[in-house]
N, C-alpha and C positions, 0 to 999 in steps of 0.2 A: 696265433696271430704273430706275425713277424714284427721286427723293430720298425721297418719302413712302413708297413701297413698301419701300425699304431700311430706313427708320426703323421701319416696322411690323414688319418681319422681326426687327430687333434687339430691339424691345420684346417681341415674342412669345418670342424665345429667352431673354430675361432672365426673363420671367414663368415660362416652363417650368422654368428652372434654379432659381428660387426655390421653386417647388412641389416639385421633386425634393429640394431641400435640406431643406425643412420636413418632408417625408415621411421622409427618412432620420433627421433629428433626432428625430422622434417615435418611430420604430422603435427607435432607440438608447436613448431614455429608457425605453421599455417593457421592453427587454431588461435594462437596468440594474436597473429596479425589480423585475422578475420574477425576477432572479437571487437576490435575498435571500429567505430563508425568513422565516416569521413570527417565530421566535425571534431571527434575525439583525436583523430590523427593530426588534424590541423592544430588543435589546441596543444597537443604534445610537442609538435614542431615549434610552435610559438614559444612554449615554455623553455625549450632547449635554446632558442635564439635569445631569450631574455637572460638566461643564465650566462651565455657567452658574452653578451653585452655587459652585464654586471662585472664579470671577471675582467674584461678589457678595461672598463672604467676604473676598477680597483687597481689594476696594474699600471695605469698611466702615471700616477704620481711617483711610483717607485722607479719606473723607467726614466722619467724626467730627472729625478734626483740622481740616479745613477749616471745619467749623461752629464750632469753638472759637476761631477766629481773629478773632472779632468785635472784640477789644480792639485788634488791629493796625489795623483799618479805622477805629476811633474815634480813632486817633492815639497810643495808648499802646503799651507793650511787649507784644508778642504773648504769649499764654498757651499754650505748647506742652507736650505730654506728652513729655518726653525720656527716659522710662524704657526704651523699646524701644532707643533708641540706646545708652544706658548699659549695658543688659543685653548687647547684642551686642558692644560694645567690651570689656566685662569678660570675656566668654567667649573672645574672640579673643586679647586681649592677654595674659592670665595665667590659665590655667584652674585652677590649684590653689586660688586664693582668689577665685573669681569673685564670690561674694556680697559680700566686702569691697571688691573693686574697683568693683562696681556701686554700692555705698553711697557710696564715695568720689566716684565720678563724679556721682551725684545731688547730693551736697553741693556739689561744685564748680559744677555747673550752677545750683544755687540761689543760690550766692554771685555768680555771673556775672549772673544775672537781677536780683539786688538792685542790683548795680553799674549795670546798664543802666537800671533804674528811676530811680536817683539821677541819672544823667547823660543821660537820654533827651532832655531839652530842649536839650542842647548840640549834638546832632547835627542837621544840616539835614534837614528833612522829606523832601526829594527823595532824599537818601542813605539815609535809613531805609527809604523805600519800595523803593528799588532793591535794598538788601540783603535785605529780607524776601522780595521777589519772587524773588531769585536762589536762595534756599535753601529756600523753603517747599514746593517740589514734591516733595521727598523728606523723610526724617525729620530735621527741622532741630533744631539745638541752639543754646543761647544763646552758647556759645563760638564757633560759626561766625558768628553774627550780630555779636558784638562785634568779631571779627577783621575782618569785612567793613567794618564802620563805621570801625575804626581805619585800615584801608588807604585808604579813601576820604578820611579826614582827612589822612593823609600825602600823598596825591596832591594834595589841595587846597593844603596848605602848600607843597609843592614848586612848584606853579604860581604861587602868590603870591610866593614867594621862591626863585627858581631857584638863587641863590648858595649856599643852604644844602645843596644836594645834594652827596653825596660820591660820587666815581667808584667804580665796581666794580673791585675788585682780586681776581683769582682766587687761590685758596689755593695 
């Protein structure tokens, strides 16, 4: 048997195997599709629609918050809705007086935002952008933002003056 004859035989075998595989795949798809009754198909379609609706509902707050971040792109303090973070923290931390804890959290966040507005220009733009980017993908708070900015400032100060560092002493 020559080289070309052998190649033709291999090509024919591959073609035959591809046809058989496609026929089996088509038969399997038909069986799977035919196994579902009309009510089952409708139920499956309804379940898919419910999942899509849930995903859209979950994405709306994230989209709305991303849209409200225009101030951060303009160079100012971001304008975040911290009510959901405060509400969740209040419920988890102290359930007896959740409303009071939430109100206290909101007041604290407002004071922190006012401090950020006053000190915003003292933080380097690169550090502001890094901190905002590091926390904006979840439900951010101004407390987290100022903590991040302060840590960056401490690292910057230690790099500029390594002698000011105090060694860690375990308790």
